[in-house]
C-alpha positions in Angstrom: 4.0 8.1 0.8 4.3 4.9 2.4 6.6 3.8 5.2 8.8 0.3 5.5 8.2 -0.9 8.6 11.7 -0.2 10.2 11.0 3.7 9.6 7.8 3.5 10.7 9.0 2.2 14.0 11.6 5.2 14.0 9.0 7.4 13.9 6.7 5.6 16.8 9.3 5.6 18.9 10.1 8.9 18.7 6.4 9.7 19.7 6.7 7.5 23.1 5.2 4.4 21.2 7.4 0.7 22.4 8.9 -1.2 19.8 10.8 -4.5 20.2 14.6 -4.0 20.3 16.6 -4.2 16.8 18.2 -3.6 13.7 18.2 -3.2 9.8 20.2 -5.8 7.9 21.3 -5.8 4.2 23.2 -8.9 4.4 23.2 -12.2 6.2 26.9 -11.1 8.1 24.9 -7.9 9.2 21.9 -9.9 10.7 24.1 -12.3 12.3 26.0 -9.3 14.2 22.2 -7.4 15.3 21.0 -11.3 16.4 24.2 -11.4 18.9 24.3 -7.8 20.0 20.3 -8.6 21.2 21.5 -12.0 22.7 18.0 -13.8 22.0 15.9 -15.5 19.3 14.8 -12.9 16.7 12.0 -12.4 14.0 13.2 -11.7 10.5 10.9 -9.2 8.5 11.3 -8.5 5.3 11.2 -4.9 4.4 8.5 -4.5 1.6 5.7 -1.9 0.9 2.4 -4.3 0.5 0.7 -6.2 3.4 0.5 -9.6 3.9 3.8 -10.4 4.5 3.2 -13.1 7.3 1.1 -15.8 5.3 3.2 -15.4 2.1 6.0 -16.3 4.0 8.2 -12.9 4.6 8.4 -13.1 8.6 10.2 -16.1 9.8 11.6 -16.7 13.2 15.5 -17.8 14.1 18.1 -18.5 16.9 21.2 -16.2 16.6 23.7 -19.0 14.7 20.6 -19.9 12.5 19.7 -16.0 11.3 22.2 -15.1 8.9 20.7 -18.8 6.9 17.3 -17.7 7.2 18.4 -14.0 6.3 20.2 -15.4 2.8 17.1 -17.0 2.3 14.7 -13.9 2.2 17.5 -11.1 0.7 16.8 -11.6 -3.3 13.7 -12.9 -3.0 10.3 -12.2 -4.0 7.2 -11.5 -1.5 4.0 -10.5 -2.7 5.7 -9.6 -6.2 8.1 -6.9 -4.4 11.9 -8.2 -4.4 13.4 -8.1 -0.7 16.2 -6.1 -0.6 16.5 -5.5 3.4 15.1 -7.4 6.5 14.6 -5.7 10.1 16.2 -8.3 12.7 14.0 -8.0 15.8 13.8 -9.8 19.5 11.4 -12.4 19.5 9.5 -11.1 22.5 6.9 -13.3 24.3 3.3 -12.8 23.4 0.3 -12.6 25.9 -2.2 -11.2 23.9 -2.4 -9.1 20.4 -4.4 -6.4 19.8 -5.5 -3.9 17.1 -5.4 -0.4 16.5 -5.5 2.0 13.9 -6.2 5.7 13.4 -7.6 6.2 9.4 -9.5 8.6 7.5 -13.1 8.1 7.4 -14.1 9.0 3.5 -17.5 8.6 3.8 -17.8 10.7 7.3 -14.9 12.7 6.4 -13.4 12.7 9.7 -11.0 10.4 11.3 -11.5 7.5 12.5 -9.5 5.5 15.3 -10.4 1.7 15.0 -9.4 -0.8 17.7 -10.3 -4.6 18.6 -9.0 -7.1 21.2 -8.5 -9.5 18.7 -5.1 -8.8 16.4 -2.7 -10.2 14.4 -5.1 -10.7 11.8 -6.3 -8.9 8.5 -8.9 -5.9 10.1 -10.9 -6.7 6.9 -11.1 -10.4 7.8 -12.1 -9.2 11.5 -14.3 -6.7 10.0 -16.4 -9.4 7.9 -16.1 -12.2 10.6 -17.1 -10.7 13.6 -17.7 -6.5 13.2 -19.3 -6.6 16.4 -15.5 -6.7 17.7 -14.4 -3.5 16.5 -14.4 0.0 18.3 -14.9 2.7 15.5 -14.3 6.1 17.4 -14.9 9.0 14.8 -13.0 12.2 15.4 -14.1 16.2 15.5 -10.3 16.8 13.8 -11.1 20.6 15.2 -11.1 19.5 18.9 -8.9 18.3 20.8 -8.6 14.3 21.4 -8.0 13.9 25.1 -6.2 11.1 26.6 -9.6 10.0 29.0 -11.3 9.7 25.4 -8.3 7.1 24.3 -8.9 5.1 27.4 -12.7 4.9 26.9 -12.0 3.2 23.5 -9.8 0.8 25.5 -12.5 0.3 27.9 -15.1 -0.1 25.0 -12.5 -3.2 23.6 -13.3 -5.4 26.8 -10.0 -4.9 28.1 -8.9 -5.4 32.2 -9.1 -2.4 34.1 -5.3 -2.9 34.8 -4.7 -2.5 30.5 -6.5 0.2 30.5 -3.9 3.0 30.9 -1.6 1.9 29.3 -3.4 0.3 26.0 -5.1 3.7 26.1 -1.8 5.6 26.7 -1.2 4.4 23.2 -4.0 4.5 21.5 -3.6 8.8 22.5 0.0 8.4 20.9 -1.0 6.8 17.6 -3.5 9.7 17.0 -0.9 12.3 17.9 1.6 11.1 15.4 -1.3 10.5 13.0 -2.3 14.2 13.2 1.6 15.5 13.1 2.5 13.8 10.1 -1.0 14.4 8.1 -1.2 10.8 7.9 -3.9 8.8 5.7 -3.3 5.5 7.8 -1.5 4.9 11.3 -1.7 1.0 12.7 -0.6 -1.2 14.9 -1.2 -4.9 14.4 -0.3 -6.8 16.5 0.0 -4.4 19.4 1.0 -7.1 22.1 0.5 -7.3 25.8 4.0 -9.1 26.6 4.1 -9.2 30.7 3.7 -5.4 32.0 4.5 -4.2 28.6 2.8 -2.7 25.4 4.7 -3.0 22.4 3.9 -2.4 18.6 5.1 -5.4 17.4 4.6 -4.4 13.8 4.0 -0.3 12.6 2.5 0.5 9.8 2.3 4.5 8.3 1.2 6.4 5.2 1.3 9.6 4.8 -0.7 11.9 2.3 1.7 12.7 -0.9 0.2 16.2 -0.4 1.5 17.2 2.7 5.3 16.1 2.1 6.0 19.8 1.4 5.6 20.0 5.3 7.7 17.1 6.3 10.6 17.7 4.3 12.7 15.2 5.9 10.4 12.6 4.6 12.3 13.6 0.8 15.5 12.1 2.2 14.0 8.5 2.8 14.7 5.8 0.4 10.8 5.4 0.3 9.9 9.0 -1.1 9.4 9.0 -5.0 7.9 11.6 -6.7 4.2 11.4 -7.9 4.3 10.5 -11.5 0.4 10.2 -12.0 -2.7 10.0 -9.7 -3.4 6.1 -9.2 -6.6 4.9 -7.1 -7.2 1.4 -6.9 -10.4 0.7 -7.0 -12.8 -2.8 -6.6 -13.7 -3.9 -9.9 -11.5 -5.4 -12.6 -10.6 -3.2 -15.6 -8.0 -0.7 -15.0 -8.5 2.6 -16.4 -5.5 4.6 -18.0 -6.0 7.8 -19.5 -3.9 11.2 -20.2 -5.9 14.1 -18.5 -8.4 13.4 -15.3 -11.1 14.2 -17.9 -10.4 11.7 -20.5 -10.0 9.0 -17.5 -13.1 9.4 -15.8 -14.9 9.4 -19.0 -13.6 5.9 -19.8 -14.1 5.3 -16.3 -18.1 6.3 -16.8 -18.3 4.4 -19.9 -17.0 1.1 -18.8 -19.9 1.6 -16.2 -22.3 2.4 -19.0 -21.3 -0.5 -20.7 -21.7 -2.9 -17.5 -18.3 -3.1 -16.3 -16.4 -2.3 -13.2 -13.1 -0.4 -13.2 -10.1 -1.9 -11.2 -8.2 1.8 -11.3 -8.2 5.3 -12.0 -4.8 6.3 -13.3 -3.9 9.8 -14.9 -0.9 10.0 -16.5 -1.1 13.4 -17.3 -0.1 15.8 -20.2 3.1 15.0 -22.2 3.6 11.8 -20.5 6.9 9.8 -21.8 6.9 6.6 -23.4 9.3 5.7 -19.9 5.9 6.8 -18.2 3.2 5.0 -20.4 5.4 1.5 -19.9 5.9 2.4 -16.0 1.9 2.9 -15.6 0.9 -0.2 -17.5 3.1 -1.8 -15.1 1.8 -0.6 -12.0 -1.8 -1.7 -12.8 -1.0 -5.5 -14.9 0.5 -5.7 -11.0 -2.7 -5.9 -9.6 -3.9 -9.7 -9.7 -7.7 -8.3 -9.7 -6.9 -6.5 -13.5 -8.3 -8.8 -15.8 -8.3 -6.1 -18.9 -6.1 -3.1 -19.3 -8.1 0.4 -21.0 -5.8 2.5 -22.1 -7.8 5.9 -23.4 -5.2 8.4 -25.1 -6.4 11.6 -26.7 -3.3 12.9 -28.3 -2.2 16.5 -27.8 0.9 17.4 -25.8 1.0 13.3 -25.3 2.0 11.9 -28.5 0.7 8.9 -29.8 3.9 7.7 -30.9 4.9 7.6 -27.6 2.3 5.7 -26.1 2.2 3.4 -28.9 6.3 2.6 -28.2 5.7 2.9 -24.3 2.9 0.2 -24.8 5.1 -2.5 -26.9 7.9 -2.1 -24.2 5.5 -2.6 -21.4 3.8 -5.9 -23.2 7.1 -7.3 -23.8 8.4 -6.9 -20.4 4.9 -7.8 -18.6 5.2 -10.8 -15.8 1.5 -11.0 -16.5 -0.5 -11.4 -19.8 -3.2 -9.2 -19.6 -5.4 -7.7 -22.5 -5.1 -4.3 -23.7 -7.7 -2.1 -25.0 -6.3 1.0 -27.0 -8.0 4.1 -27.4 -5.5 5.6 -29.5 -5.7 9.2 -31.6 -4.8 12.8 -31.7 -0.8 14.1 -32.1 1.2 11.7 -34.3 -1.8 9.4 -34.6 -0.8 8.2 -37.4 2.9 6.9 -36.5 1.4 5.5 -33.0 -1.0 3.6 -35.1 1.3 2.2 -37.3 3.6 1.1 -34.6 0.8 -0.7 -32.6 -0.1 -2.7 -35.9 3.3 -3.6 -36.8 3.2 -4.9 -33.4 0.2 -6.9 -33.7 -1.4 -5.3 -30.9 -5.1 -3.9 -31.8 -6.5 -0.6 -31.5 -9.6 1.9 -31.8 -10.0 5.0 -32.5 -13.8 5.4 -30.8 -14.0 5.6 -27.4 -17.3 4.0 -27.4 -16.0 0.6 -29.2 -12.9 0.9 -26.9 -15.2 0.4 -23.7 -17.7 -1.8 -25.3 -15.1 -4.0 -26.1 -13.0 -3.9 -23.0 -16.1 -4.9 -21.0 -17.1 -7.5 -23.7 -13.0 -9.1 -22.8 -13.7 -9.0 -19.5 -16.8 -10.8 -19.1 -15.7 -13.4 -21.5 -12.5 -14.2 -19.3 
């Protein structure tokens, strides 16, 4: 579960991490009122669940008199493929320095990892590629208590001046405490701003493990919460793989690799997936720019082939991008499903191996 910035900051503040003053606006009039209460120039920040807002024009600055116009421009616009429905209006704080801190799960080491750098305000991936030596990495044994002196040691390794080490170390310690408390997959501050004598989380990112939501029922009342419809993992390849069952999906991924391709997604729609679920699954994978081909592997049991076919037709009709689709469709009601695809001019295969070969061939020739 991903949190909007304003929701993440509410949690950060509750755990003792300072954030800029501000409020959420859904209309230009609300934005104008918040800016007037703040009485200073403001940042107008679109609230979406994807990163890279700043580079995409989703964060702007305005005076109290100009905030309504800027907010009006952002609301209902699209930033990185998401429609902006609300903005966070915050005081524009003076920045002396920008730092980076985060707590994540290191999937290779299978333990929590704190990453920190004296260079904030940039993508951590960009910094890791350009100057990996500038990132401090500190693994934590989850069975041991993470002590304040360890957080101060991380701040020291960042190369900070001695007078900043206690305050920055305090933020690092608090960030890890909330990371543990809320079963997070990611808790990130980028940038963590030094402003005079203050250390302020100018941005906040929080992702909580979906499997832990039952322990945090207050999150179910939040607008970000959506019950999981299907298992989805984004990968580094260019062929999106969808299947009705984990085994079928993994088998299709193995065949893609065997034939020389690279999977871009694992998406299991499960048994009994409806026409609408099929459509939403296709919409999800097509929305990723790295996806060049979609491979849909369906062996109808509880899931009916005709429902799959209708979902495919509707998804392709409304899709924002024209992405080649390779379908392997057999099983319950397969004759009807294949007829629907044939009449819509959508090719299909009944052989899993042939379908995988075709998907890889198309991806390589694009």
